[in-house]
C-alpha positions, 0 to 999 in steps of 0.5 A: 593575304589572298588564300586560294581555296578555303574548304574544310571537310570534317566528320562523316560516317565511317562507311562510304560504300552505299548503293542506290537501290536498283542502281549500280552507282554509289550514293553521294555521302554527306561530306561531298554535298555542296551548296549551289554557287551564289553571291556577289563575288561569284557573279562578279568573277563570272562576268569578268571572265566572260568579258575577257574571253577566258576559261577556267577549269573551275567551270569546264571540269565542274569543280565542286568547290566553285561556289566556295572559291568564287563566292568567298575568296574570289579565286579561279584557276585560269584555263589557257588555250580555250575550253577544248582538249585534244585528249579524252581522259575517262574522268574529265568533263572538258570538251574534246576535239582533234582540232580545237579552235586556234589560240587567242593571241591576246590571251596572255595579256588578258589573263594578266589584266584579269589577275591585276583586277582581282589583286591576288597574291597567288594564281594557278594557270592550267591548260587543256592538252593541245597535241595539235600544236607543234609545241603543245602550247608551251610557248603560249603558256610561257608568254602568259607567265611572263606577262603576269610577272610584268603586270604583277611582279610580286605575284606567285604563279603556279602552272598546272601543265600537261605532259607535252607528249613527253617532249622534254624540250617543251617542259623546259620552256614552261619550267624556265618561264619565270613561274614559281611552281610547276605542277603536273598531275599523275592523276592515278596509280600506275595500275589504273593509268591505262583505264583512267587517262588518255592513251597518250598519257603515261604514268612513267611519262608523267614522272619524267615530266615532273623530274625534268621540270624540277631540274630545269627550274632549279637550273633557271633559278640558280642562274637568275640575277634576282635570285631570292630565298625561294626554291623552284617547286614541283607539285602533283595530284592523285584522285582516289576512288577508282578501286586502287589499293593502299599499296598502290597509293603508297607506291605512287606517293613514293614514286613522286618523292623519288621524282623530287616532287615537293607538294602533293594533293589527294582528293576524291574522284567524282563522276562528272556525267553518266558517260564517265568512269563510275566511282568505285569507292567514296573514301572517308575523311578519316582515310584521307587524313591517314594519307596526309600523315603518310605524305608528310612522313615521306617528306613532302613540303605539304600534303593536302588530302581530303574528299573535296581537295583538288589540284589547286586546293589551298595552293596559295594559302599553304605556300604563302603561309610557309613563307610568312612564317619564314619556314624553309622551303626545301627542294631536292635537286 
């Protein structure tokens, strides 16, 4: 079984708020330091992606786990529709433009070919926001899922989608494309949303997207002739370190459960460049463990919580392990 990401963070000092003398940026704690990417698998995967003209969020968003994921598990989160986003969230290092290059019509097939080469059990597809397109890229997203399922019928597909500007009809297209997990990141608490995310995004809008995706996905699953025991799942992610309070985080987790979200991840925000929002706090591994326990208490199918946890952190490993153990996959209708 191919695991998605295998990152374990243990220990670390209790105090995380350390400043560099003469600077207002926090010192990077030991538990967030990573090795330089290397290894045969890392370079093989990098070359495969280049040959097929594919982008990954691992590279574009400067994910700190890229060395481990690519070097040991040969896993990548494919980013569809190019490497240029129409939005400018203050935490994200992906390139932005009002008019990105046109879509590559061969991309859905190329993605299916790449995944077939790697022999994965679980794949995560994500995308830049394409507000310049009438459908926000929803049909391109759905086409990729359908090609994947055609080339690799047994693969589980997670789609980490944008909000499509709140257009629920576009959410439906993706949710009913044949995927297994619909993910959309709420990113931060309601209080910090206007300061962290692009002005076109919205906390309540994201909750509506997740809630609607759940309804559409369940509807599609019930109507399929090849219905199996697995339920359609939804997922979201929260970054910590902007200065949010415990009460803010608890409310966000409660809101996600009220929107019938099944899985949630919590990770540390890390400032990608000097132009982006500064880190206000490095949350300790011990505190992340508390959030995992709280999420489990709320009833999430799984709560992945840790300093280096990202949206696709151990997604396949968690879910496939559940299936292998024949545990119930609950999904609130």
